[in-house]
C-alpha positions, 0 to 999 in steps of 0.5 A: 134670838130665841129661836137660835138659843132654842136651836142651840140647846137642842144642838147641845142636847143632841151633842150631849146625848151622842156624847154619853152614847159615844162614851157608853159605847166606848165603855161597852167596846173596851169592856169586852173580854176584861179580866175578872177583877174578882180573881184578885181576891184569891190572886197568889203573887209569885213568891220565894220558896225558902229551902232550909237546913235542920236548924232552920238556917237558909240553904237556898231560894227558888223563885221566879220573882223574889217576893215574900208576901206580908199582910198589911198589918205587918207593914209599918204606918211609916212606910204605908205614908211614904208610898202614899205621899210618893204615889197617890196621897188621895188613895183612901179618897178617890174611887180608883181614878183621879180625874183632875190628874187625868184631865191634866194628863190629856191637856199635857198629851195634847200640847206634847204632840200625842205623848199622853203621860200622867200619874196613875193611882195605886189602883191604876198601877195595880190593874196595869201590873196584875190584870193588863201589862205595861203596853202604852196604847189608848186602848190599854188605858181605857181598859185600865180605867174601866178595870180600876173602877170595877177593882174599887167596887170589888175589893176594899181599900186596904185589900188593894194596898196590900196587894200593891205593897207586895207586888211593886218592884224595888230593883235587884230582882226584889218585889214587894216591901218585905224582900226590899226591907231585907235586901236594903236594910237587912230587916223585917219590914215591921222594923223600918224607921221613917228614914228607911221607909221614905228611901224605900217608897222612892224606889218604885218610880224607877227601880233601875235609876233610884237604887240606893245601892247603885245611885245613892244620890238619885236615891237620896234626892227621891227620899227628900221628895218623898219627905217634902210630900209628907210634911206638905200634906201632913195636915190634910192627910196624916196629922198624926205624923209630926213635922219633928219626925219628918225633919229627923228622918231627913237629917238621918244617915241611913246605913245600908245592909251588906250585900247578902252572901251567895247561897249557892252552897248546896246546889245538890240539895236545892235540886232535891227540894226543887224536885220533891216540891214539884212532884208534891204540888205540881209545876205551876204551884211549885213556880208560884212559890211561898213554900218552905222546904225543910231539909235534913242537911247541916249546912256548916257541915255541907260547906265543910264537906265541899271544901274537904273535897276540894282540898283533896282534889287539888291534891290529886291535881298537884300529884298529876302535875296538872298546873298550867301552862298546858302545852301543845303536844309535839310530834316527830318530824313526818308524823301528824297529830291524830284527829279528834274523835267526833261526835254527831251531836253534843249533849249537855253533861257529856265529856269529849275530846277537844283542841284549842283553836283560840284564845282571847285575853280581853274577853277571857275566852278560849275557843275550842273545837269539841268533838268536831263542833265549835265551843268556848270555855271561859277562863273564869271557870278554871280557878281550880287549875288557875291559882295564879289567874293566867289569861287564856294565851298564858294558860294554854297553848293553841292546839292543845289537846284536852278534854271538855264537858258541855254545860249548854248547847249553841243557840239554834238558828243563830249564826256563828253560835258556840256551844258553852264548854268547861275544860275538865282537866282534873277528877271529880268527886262526891260525898255522902254524909248520912245519920244511920239511925234517922237516915237523914243526909247531913251533907250531899256533895256532888262535885267540885263546883257548887253550881247546879248540875250533874249531881255525882253523889246521887246520880253517878254510877261507878264501879265500887271496887272493894267497898262492895266486898262487905256485902259478900262477907256479910251474907257469909256471916248471916248465913252461919257458914262463915265466921271472922276466924274461918280459914279460906285459901288465897291462891291463884284460881281460874274461873271459866277463863277469868283469873282474878288477881290481888292488888299486890299481883305478886303476892298470895297468903295461902290460908287466912282467916276471913277478918284478915282477908277483908282487912288486906282486901284479898281479892281471891278470898272474896272470890271463893266466897261469892263462888260458894255463896252464889252471886245471885244470893249476893245480888239479892242481899245487896238489894235487900240493904238498898242497892237498887242499881242493876247488878251482874250476878257473876263472880266479878261482883264480889270485886265491885264490878257492877256500878252503883251510886254513892248515895246507894253505898252510903245507905247500904253501909248505914245499915250495918251501922244501924244494927242491920236495920235498912231505911229509906235515906231522907233529904226533904223532912217537911214542906210548909205551904204558903197557907201554913199548912203541911204538904204531905210528903211522899210515902216511903218504903217502910223499914226492914231488918236485913241483919240482926243486931249481932250479925251487923256487929260482927260484920262492923267488928270486921270492918274495924280491922280494915282501919286497925291493921288494914288498907285504911290505917291512916283513919286511925288518926281520928282517934275514935272507933272506925269501921269502913273499907277502901275500894279502887276499880281497875286501873284506878278509874274510881277510888272509894272509902265507905265508913262509919263511927257509932255516929255517922256514915260517910262515903267518898268517891273520886274519879274522872267523869269520862272513866280515865284512870286517876293514875297507877299510884292512886287508890281508895287509900290515897285519893278518897280516905284523906277526904273522908277523914277531913269530912268526919273530923268536922262532922264528929267535932264536939261528939263524944267518942262511943265504941260500937255497942256490943248487942245480945247474941255476940260471944268473944272467944280466944282463938289460935290466930293460924287455925281460927280454932280455939286457943290452947291453954296458956297459948301466948299469941292467942287473940280474942275474936267475936262470934254470933252465938252458936258459930264459935269454934269447938276444937282446940288448936294444936300446941306449937311443935305438936305434929298434925297426923294428916301432915304426917300422912302426907309426908309419908304417902304423898310427898315423892311418891306417885300421886293417886290418879284422881288427884292428877292436875292436868295442864290446859 
């Protein structure tokens, strides 16, 4: 017997040694290439980057995971205890592993046919989520157990718990206790009650099925379990929590906060913020998030500006008759419908000819052939033209021809995949509002839709039409060769086979003052002016004002033939409003990092003086005549001093109004993305000016009415409105005109009825007689 006992002991020792060696071997094998747990000390959870307006109001959020990290001391004790009760009551007692729980899990797994599931400690959950991943396997579980012990050796319990509370998923794309508290209860995590905390603590077990928003009964049952655990383990773990508090929480009615409203109100600002942030901190850090990007935008003005643009565009839709149903064009018997233009490939943002191939009322989709490629448009994207919410079959006929833009290309390698398109039935627009003193952009609207995409305010290059003319006039004023009273001829002219026309092609005024020519937007005068000043000098001057788009140094430049961006035009006009001082426009004013330190902003070009204050004032004074007596008289309804200029490009492809008060500058552009005509009756005054007025009406609300201040270096003189010379004594129709010091006229106009000697000589020797040979005009 003793021999067998001895042999048994030897065998047992051998088995123990082999088991120990085997266990050590397994540990050594699975310890290879383990993640470094020390990295958890510096681990930065992906967080939300918040973009705020000038007053700190939220504009939007950038995130890969919606999370806001908070220190553990900001998490209330009721939430900490609720999480421990729900997930790991022994957290502060074990060393990362619950051995009894592991044994029970193994036994259950054997009995369940190899399906090993068990309660993991908080440390194990943290390891699985941050260091390993969700894969279910023996190998991953063993690595998890090893790493859990290493984590406990490397980090304190509070550090582990803090990481866990900021990492866990609470459903609806919310990660961490702060975002969960804000989403479900609309409050900071530090303000949670026990009833709210116990409800939150129950969600992470199954965020999809335990959300109080989508599964309130299941969520309530889970909350009761958490409260029962709190009461059952109270004396052993948290005796400071009273039974009365737990029972009161069990009876309390938890009120959920309303769903947060969509913040997609300023996608243009979000795009700028995202670009600047990435440029300053790099792609990886920007994706990790946790920044606060301060912008110059006024969120309320941004919202009202987009609504003003939408109202104006809908008015154009109504005038053009763009309302459903959209019928298929009829062709005469024997004729064929012309083929649509085809493109070898589509590009996102491009606009193409399209024909309707199918309509599906059930899915709300309209099938299209876009430039020879299959695409689909959604009826939900057409609310602007479909106020009655007609289904596709009643909205458009099959075979109808129209235009469509591409939102997303068809997925490669997927049979039957189609591009995603949007029907472009009406024009688009852009609005920029700038504070001329600070050059902070207060509103930036790049289209009708409030969605990220092509920002026309910053990126669209369009012909500015007559809104470019003030640059030519301003250069004339700066040169001292012209004044607002200078007389220029409005008459037909031919320039190297190019014959510019006025808007009213049948009308020419003859001699007219420069101020009146600008107010009436006379093309012939602007061309004569640029011919004298030279196009190259006008290009240089426009660049000094901040126009960075390429400009063609030709006479047609005076009429706005070269394309510019709306934000460039707005900032150039802001130079007039700012007394001739140019500065770069700003959207991002500050970036605060996750550590609370400011991120350096990109260096911007130093401000510069392009005009003197006196020169800028004279230009502004001339532009006020556009409102007082010219093409923008409707703006007088704002009842405050306004300077500005309308603009309409050839065939009304672009409609503009650029204008400013003493406080604000705003520019509005309207047109089709594919350069179609807005319609022969549309113009800057009809299409763009009403939008501008709606924008400024809101922007100026509450501001005092201020006139444009008159700087030193400007004199006011009474002149004769016909000749531009000094008014003669007691002249009844004399008017006041402003001049730069030293440029006012010195000659006095002749009194009415007094014959001009030069006219007398012309009558005597020129009229009816033979013209001198050198003055003969030869017909081409």
